[in-house]
C-alpha atoms as one frame of an Amber mdcrd trajectory, in Angstrom:
protein
  10.729  21.362   0.993   7.998  22.805  -1.375   8.636  20.015  -4.374   8.507
  17.473  -1.570   5.045  18.551  -0.263   3.973  18.410  -4.179   5.538  14.952
  -4.761   4.340  13.691  -1.217   0.647  14.245  -1.943   0.765  12.715  -5.503
   2.890   9.844  -4.068   0.321   8.705  -1.515  -2.399   9.182  -4.252  -0.805
   6.785  -6.877   0.181   4.349  -4.302  -3.250   4.121  -3.027  -4.637   3.570
  -6.614  -1.415   0.957  -7.446  -1.914  -0.707  -4.078   1.999  -1.740  -4.436
   1.916  -2.506  -1.527  -0.263  -2.888   1.824  -2.154   0.300   3.073  -1.477
  -0.255   6.299   2.723  -0.295   5.669   2.620   2.791   3.574   1.184   5.522
   6.200   3.976   4.007   8.795   6.660   4.648   6.628   8.463   8.242   7.091
   6.976  10.883   4.069  11.196  10.943   2.776  11.107   7.259   3.244   7.695
   6.924   1.143   8.678   9.692  -1.697  12.589   7.748  -2.034  10.405   3.980
  -2.361   8.182   5.394  -4.969  11.014   6.500  -7.232  12.699   3.389  -6.569
   9.202   1.447  -7.919   8.790   4.250 -10.885  12.549   3.462 -12.212
């Protein structure tokens, strides 16, 4: 659980900096979905 919180903060910042997807869409996604999506993009 602790790792998820840390990853969430880093993922959100990276997502905003990258601008991969619309900013309005990211907050709409659940934290878990956002993390999974970021991991898939990284791979």
